[in-house]
C-alpha positions in Angstrom: -100.2 -24.7 -190.5 -99.9 -23.9 -194.2 -102.6 -21.7 -195.8 -101.0 -21.6 -199.2 -103.0 -22.1 -202.4 -99.8 -23.5 -203.8 -98.2 -26.7 -202.4 -95.0 -25.9 -200.5 -92.4 -28.4 -199.6 -91.9 -29.1 -195.8 -88.8 -30.7 -194.4 -89.1 -32.2 -190.9 -86.4 -33.1 -188.4 -83.6 -31.1 -190.0 -80.8 -30.2 -187.6 -79.1 -26.8 -187.6 -75.8 -28.4 -188.4 -77.2 -30.6 -191.2 -79.2 -28.3 -193.5 -79.6 -29.9 -196.9 -78.6 -26.8 -198.9 -78.5 -28.6 -202.3 -82.1 -29.6 -201.8 -83.0 -26.0 -201.0 -81.1 -24.6 -204.0 -82.5 -27.1 -206.4 -86.1 -26.3 -205.3 -85.7 -22.6 -206.4 -88.9 -21.9 -204.4 -89.9 -21.6 -200.7 -89.2 -24.5 -198.4 -90.3 -24.8 -194.8 -87.9 -26.4 -192.3 -90.2 -27.3 -189.5 -88.6 -27.1 -186.1 -85.2 -26.3 -187.4 -84.2 -24.0 -184.5 -86.5 -25.3 -181.8 -83.6 -26.1 -179.6 -82.1 -22.6 -179.7 -81.8 -21.0 -176.3 -83.7 -17.9 -177.4 -86.6 -20.0 -178.7 -86.8 -21.8 -175.4 -86.7 -18.5 -173.5 -89.5 -17.2 -175.6 -91.6 -20.2 -174.9 -91.4 -19.5 -171.2 -92.5 -15.9 -171.7 -91.8 -12.8 -173.9 -90.1 -11.2 -170.9 -87.7 -14.0 -170.7 -86.8 -13.5 -174.4 -86.4 -9.8 -173.8 -84.0 -10.5 -170.9 -81.9 -12.7 -173.1 -81.6 -10.0 -175.7 -80.8 -7.4 -173.0 -78.1 -9.6 -171.5 -76.3 -9.7 -174.9 -77.0 -6.1 -175.9 -73.9 -4.2 -177.1 -75.4 -1.2 -175.3 -75.5 0.9 -178.5 -78.8 2.7 -179.4 -80.8 0.7 -181.9 -83.1 2.0 -184.6 -86.8 1.5 -184.1 -89.9 2.4 -186.1 -93.0 3.4 -184.1 -96.4 3.4 -185.7 -99.6 4.8 -184.0 -102.5 2.4 -183.1 -104.4 3.4 -186.3 -101.7 2.0 -188.5 -103.0 -1.5 -187.5 -99.4 -2.8 -187.5 -98.9 -2.0 -191.1 -95.6 0.0 -191.6 -96.3 1.9 -194.8 -96.6 5.3 -196.4 -98.8 8.1 -195.1 -102.1 8.9 -196.8 -100.7 11.1 -199.5 -97.4 9.1 -199.8 -95.3 12.1 -199.0 -93.7 10.3 -196.1 -94.4 7.3 -193.8 -97.1 6.4 -191.3 -94.5 5.9 -188.5 -91.7 7.7 -186.8 -88.2 6.5 -186.6 -85.5 7.1 -183.9 -82.6 5.5 -182.2 -83.1 4.5 -178.6 -81.8 2.4 -175.8 -83.1 -1.2 -176.1 -84.2 -1.3 -172.4 -86.3 1.8 -173.0 -88.0 0.3 -176.0 -88.7 -3.0 -174.2 -90.2 -1.0 -171.3 -92.5 0.8 -173.7 -93.6 -2.5 -175.2 -94.3 -3.9 -171.8 -96.3 -0.9 -170.8 -98.6 -1.3 -173.8 -99.0 -5.1 -173.9 -102.4 -5.0 -172.2 -103.7 -2.1 -174.2 -105.4 -3.0 -177.5 -104.7 0.5 -178.7 -100.9 0.4 -178.2 -98.4 1.8 -180.6 -96.5 -0.7 -182.8 -92.7 -1.1 -182.5 -90.5 -2.5 -185.2 -86.7 -2.9 -184.9 -85.7 -4.3 -188.2 -82.4 -5.5 -189.7 -80.3 -5.3 -186.6 -76.9 -7.0 -187.3 -76.7 -9.9 -184.9 -73.0 -9.9 -184.1 -72.9 -6.1 -183.7 -76.1 -5.5 -181.7 -76.1 -8.7 -179.7 -72.5 -10.1 -179.4 -72.3 -13.6 -178.0 -75.9 -14.4 -178.8 -74.9 -16.7 -181.7 -73.2 -19.1 -179.3 -76.5 -20.9 -178.6 -78.5 -19.5 -181.5 -76.8 -20.3 -184.8 -76.8 -22.4 -187.9 -74.0 -24.2 -189.7 -73.4 -23.2 -193.3 -71.2 -26.0 -194.6 -71.5 -25.8 -198.3 -69.1 -24.7 -201.1 -71.4 -21.8 -202.0 -70.6 -20.1 -198.7 -66.8 -20.2 -199.2 -66.9 -16.7 -200.6 -70.4 -15.8 -199.7 -70.6 -15.8 -195.9 -74.2 -15.3 -194.7 -75.0 -12.1 -192.8 -77.3 -12.6 -189.8 -79.9 -10.0 -188.8 -82.4 -9.8 -186.0 -86.0 -8.4 -186.3 -87.7 -7.5 -183.0 -91.0 -5.9 -182.0 -94.7 -6.0 -181.5 -97.2 -7.0 -184.2 -96.0 -5.7 -187.6 -96.6 -6.0 -191.3 -93.7 -5.5 -193.6 -95.3 -4.9 -197.1 -94.3 -7.3 -199.9 -90.9 -6.5 -201.3 -88.0 -8.4 -202.8 -84.3 -8.7 -201.7 -81.3 -9.6 -203.8 -79.9 -12.1 -201.3 -81.4 -15.5 -200.7 -82.9 -15.9 -197.2 -83.2 -18.4 -194.5 -85.6 -16.9 -191.9 -86.0 -18.4 -188.5 -89.1 -17.7 -186.4 -87.8 -17.4 -182.8 -90.5 -15.8 -180.7 -94.1 -15.3 -181.6 -96.0 -16.5 -184.7 -95.1 -15.2 -188.1 -96.7 -15.4 -191.6 -94.9 -15.1 -194.9 -96.8 -14.4 -198.1 -94.4 -15.1 -201.0 -94.6 -14.4 -204.7 -92.3 -15.6 -207.5 -90.3 -12.9 -209.2 -92.5 -12.7 -212.3 -95.4 -11.4 -210.2 -93.8 -8.0 -210.1 -96.1 -7.2 -212.9 -99.1 -7.8 -210.7 -97.9 -6.4 -207.4 -98.0 -2.7 -208.3 -94.6 -1.7 -206.9 -94.3 1.7 -205.3 -91.8 4.5 -205.8 -88.1 3.6 -206.1 -87.5 6.1 -203.3 -88.2 6.8 -200.6 -89.1 3.3 -199.4 -89.9 2.2 -195.8 -87.0 -0.2 -195.5 -84.7 0.5 -198.4 -86.6 -1.8 -200.9 -89.4 -1.1 -203.2 -92.7 -2.4 -201.8 -96.1 -3.2 -203.2 -98.7 -0.4 -202.9 -101.4 -3.0 -202.3 -102.7 -3.8 -198.8 -102.6 -7.5 -199.3 -104.8 -8.2 -196.3 -107.5 -6.0 -197.7 -106.8 -5.6 -201.4 -108.7 -3.0 -203.4 -109.3 -5.0 -206.5 -110.9 -2.0 -208.4 -107.7 0.0 -208.0 -105.3 -3.0 -208.3 -107.1 -5.6 -210.4 -104.0 -7.5 -211.4 -103.2 -8.4 -207.8 -105.8 -11.2 -208.1 -103.3 -13.0 -210.3 -100.5 -12.4 -207.8 -102.6 -13.8 -205.0 -103.4 -16.8 -207.0 -99.7 -17.5 -207.4 -98.9 -16.7 -203.7 -97.3 -19.2 -201.3 -98.5 -18.5 -197.7 -96.6 -20.0 -194.9 -97.4 -19.8 -191.1 -94.5 -20.4 -188.8 -94.4 -21.3 -185.1 -91.4 -20.6 -182.9 -88.6 -22.9 -183.9 -89.7 -23.1 -187.6 -87.8 -21.6 -190.5 -88.5 -20.9 -194.2 -86.0 -20.7 -197.1 -86.8 -18.6 -200.1 -84.6 -17.7 -203.1 -83.3 -14.3 -204.2 -85.8 -11.9 -205.7 -88.9 -13.6 -204.4 -91.4 -11.0 -203.2 -92.4 -11.5 -199.5 -94.8 -9.9 -197.1 -93.8 -10.7 -193.5 -96.3 -10.4 -190.7 -95.4 -10.7 -187.0 -98.6 -11.9 -185.4 -97.9 -12.0 -181.7 -97.7 -9.2 -179.1 -93.9 -9.7 -179.1 -91.9 -11.3 -181.8 -88.3 -12.1 -182.7 -87.0 -13.4 -186.0 -83.3 -14.1 -186.9 -82.5 -14.5 -190.6 -79.5 -15.4 -192.6 -78.9 -13.6 -195.9 -76.4 -14.5 -198.6 -75.5 -13.5 -202.1 -74.6 -16.0 -204.8 -72.7 -13.6 -207.0 -69.2 -12.2 -206.2 -69.3 -8.9 -204.4 -67.5 -7.1 -207.2 -70.6 -7.5 -209.4 -72.4 -4.8 -207.4 -76.2 -4.2 -207.1 -78.2 -5.0 -210.3 -80.7 -2.2 -209.3 -78.0 0.3 -210.2 -78.2 -1.0 -213.8 -82.0 -0.7 -213.7 -81.7 2.9 -212.7 -79.2 3.6 -215.5 -81.5 1.9 -218.0 -84.4 4.0 -216.8 -82.3 7.0 -217.7 -81.0 5.8 -221.0 -83.6 3.5 -222.5 -87.1 3.6 -221.0 -88.4 6.7 -222.8 -86.9 6.1 -226.2 -89.3 5.4 -229.2 -90.8 1.9 -229.1 -88.8 0.6 -232.1 -85.6 1.7 -230.5 -86.6 0.0 -227.2 -87.3 -3.2 -229.0 -83.9 -3.0 -230.6 -82.2 -2.4 -227.3 -84.1 -5.4 -225.8 -82.3 -7.6 -228.4 -79.0 -6.0 -227.5 -79.6 -6.8 -223.8 -80.7 -10.4 -224.7 -77.4 -10.8 -226.7 -75.0 -9.3 -224.2 -76.7 -9.8 -220.8 -79.4 -12.4 -220.7 -78.1 -14.8 -223.3 -75.0 -17.0 -223.1 -71.9 -15.2 -221.8 -69.9 -17.2 -224.3 -71.7 -16.2 -227.5 -70.6 -12.5 -227.7 -66.9 -13.4 -227.2 -66.4 -16.8 -228.7 -65.4 -15.4 -232.1 -63.1 -12.7 -230.7 -59.4 -13.1 -229.8 -58.8 -13.0 -226.0 -56.7 -9.8 -226.4 -59.7 -7.8 -227.6 -62.5 -9.2 -225.6 -62.4 -6.4 -223.1 -65.7 -6.1 -221.1 -66.9 -9.3 -222.8 -64.2 -11.4 -221.2 -64.9 -13.6 -218.2 -65.5 -11.3 -215.2 -63.2 -11.0 -212.3 -62.4 -8.2 -209.9 -59.9 -6.4 -212.2 -62.3 -6.6 -215.2 -65.2 -5.2 -213.2 -63.0 -2.3 -211.9 -62.1 -1.4 -215.5 -65.7 -1.5 -216.6 -66.8 0.5 -213.6 -64.2 3.2 -214.4 -65.3 3.3 -218.0 -69.0 3.7 -217.1 -68.1 6.3 -214.5 -66.2 8.4 -217.0 -69.0 8.2 -219.5 -71.6 9.2 -216.9 -69.5 12.2 -215.9 -69.2 13.7 -219.4 
């Protein structure tokens, strides 16, 4: 089922070892891969029963404690801030996987049960061997130096508020039904982002309850919702979405598992662009408007425009930070910036 106001491309019959990555990359927008992982062993176990899926995870568990968020019944599955935004509406702890599953089982017949959310567990570290029968093939030149990182997301019903990630994502719905509400990057202006820190999961989230939006307080969110792509996934389905797309993720069933694959398209030495945003907040944001406009042109020239233009008229020996980036060049730039910041 697809409830999106916007048309979304659906690919049927794609095999895990024959993913058409060029098609996904060219789309530069969400694409559903219906039934992509329907033959995975964990998907098949979940179709028998949630307990079967739990047993598979337990059989592959590393035995190390895992991080879990626990929200009270009144949270209605939404993992968010508390009422005055001084903290969160859930508790976090590290616990034995078997104990967490026992608590989930104890509450499965109670409509007022607590909500459990184990997010971003590294697949190979937390569940060694699970990939043998639950994996995808990433045969494409892009992945030569950008090996995807696989994570597992496990728990009861949950709502992860809309946020964006730097990596691109291929998210596989393994157990339970899952809904993604996705927004293109430009909708940041209409999604009312929250504080830069603290954040529930390490990323800035929207302050809007997208299931029950307060249009008086957040009027521009109407525009975001008009631009939204809403995708409902059944076990075995997957969705691809590019870097920086905002996404709210809802786990809709009493027990849910998702496995996703993240990858960066830029070399690791380029670092996190959010660090530059933080630096710009410090150095540019509160300057007079005329100065900010001038700096906007500087950024357009050096950063957002062609990388060739600022250096094409300079001899290679004096291009410095304007030269083509590599690991050594970035190290020199980083050292220069660090020295200037420490003055």
